[in-house]
N, C-alpha and C positions, 0 to 999 in steps of 0.2 A: 685476365688473370683468373685462374681457377681458385675457388675458396676451399680451405681445408674444412674438415668435418667440424672442428671446433668453431671456426668462423661462421659456418652455416648455422650451427646451433645458436650462436650469439645473435645472429641476424633474426632468427625465428623468435628467440626470447625477447629481443628488443621490440620487434614488431608486435608481439603479443602484449607487451607492456603498454602499447599504444603510442610508441615513438613514431614520429613522422620520418619520411625518407631522409630529410636533411639532418634530423637528430641522429638517426642510425649512422649515417655517413660521418657525422661529427665524432661519434664514439669510436667508429672503426678507424677514423683518421688519427685518433689519439692512441691507438694500439701500437705495439712495437713488434714487427714493422707495421706501418700504417697500411690500411687497405680500404676498400670501399665496395659498394654495390650499385648496380644500375636500378633504375625504377622498374624496368622490365623484369629483372631478376627478383626483386622484392615482391612484385605482383604475382609472378609465377610460383614463388615459394609459398605464398599464402594460398594460392589456388591448388597447388599440387599436394599440399599437406594440411588440408583444412581440419582434420581431426586432431592432429598434433598441435596445430596452431590454437584451436579452441581449448584443448586440454591445458596448454601452457597459460593461455589467457584466463581460464577459469581459476587455475591455481594462483596466478598473480592477483586476480581480483579478490579471491578468498583471503589470501594472506594480508592484503592491504585493508580489507574491510574488517578484519579481526584483530589487527595490530595497530600500533602507533596512534596517530591522531584520529583514526576512525573510531577508536574506543572513547566513550564518553568520559571515563575517568582520566584518560590521558589528556584529553582536551581541557578538562577542568584543571588538572595539575599544571599544564602549560600556562593557562590563564592566571592561575594563582601565582606562578613564578613571575609573571609579568607584573602583577600587582605588588609582589614583594620587592621587585627591583624599583618600581616607582616609589614605594614607601621608603626604600633606602635612599633614593635620590632626594626625596623631600626631607628626610631626617638629616642627611649630610648638608643640604642647603641651609637647614635651620641652624647649623653649627658654624656657618660662614661668619667670621668675625666682622666683615664689612657690612653684613646685613643685621647685626645684633641691635644697632641703634635705630633701625628703620622700623616704624610701626608694622607689626606682623612679620618682621624678619625672622624671628625665632621659630615661626611655624613651618618654614621651609617652603611656603607657597608663594613667596615673593621672588620675582626675578628682576634683575637689573638689565636694562637696555640702555644703549647710548644713542642719544639723538644729536642734533646739530651742536657743533662746538665741543663735542665729546662730553656733554653733560649727561650724567646718569639719570635715568627715569626708572622708578620702581613701580611694578605692577603686580597684581595677583596673577599667578600662572594658571589661567583658566583652561589652557590646553591640557595641562597635566591633570587638573581636577576632572575635566570632562573624560579624559582617557581612563582614569581610575573608575569613574562612575560607569562608563561603558563596559569596562572589563567586569565589574561587579554584576552588572545587568546580564552580561553574557554568561557568567558563571551561574547565575540564578536560572537563566533560560536552560542551560545545559543540564542543571540539576532538576529541572521540572518545577521550580519554585516560583516562576514568573508567569503571570497571566496578564494579558492586555484587557483593559476594561472595554466592554462592548455594549452598545445600546441595542436592546432587543425590543423590537416593536412588532405589533401584530395582535391578532386575537386568538384566543383559545376557545375551542368548542368544548365547553364543560360537560355537555351532554354525553360525550364519548369517553369521559374519564371515569375510572373506577372510584369507589368511595375512598380508598387509601390515597390515590393520586389527588383527589379533590381535597382531602384533609391536609395533605402535604403542601399543596398549593396555597391553601388558606393560611397555614402555619408560616410559610415562607413570606407571604405578603404582610402578615401581622407583625 
């Protein structure tokens, strides 16, 4: 089957996006009417039109590196949204009438699990707490506010330092 110009354009764009042979055929198969390409055709398309392929690839990469989750602010916003949803979950759990009489039940951090004989067991939801902490840490990392503590060992040859550097070193140590 011979591809139309529009189908050839789509194949080239999908290949430039980095889709595999199977992914390209899955997309093509979902078209109306369905169609597909051979591996040989895909390979020849890339080799016959390398400039066009590279231009589309560069445009695709540029667009995705400048938009969406590639942007720091967008990633932070997404992480903040997840924290807000977990906060909402905790708040709603804290209003659960069945948990009100349980110690800590009003915090929203208690979960009810059922063990043998359908007896309820109440536990602190450490998984949600850990997830919130991890999200807050990731937000701080994205914002540039997180640093890992590191041990620095070694010796400094003070004979090679300027007077200003030596004074700063003494001030930092004191």
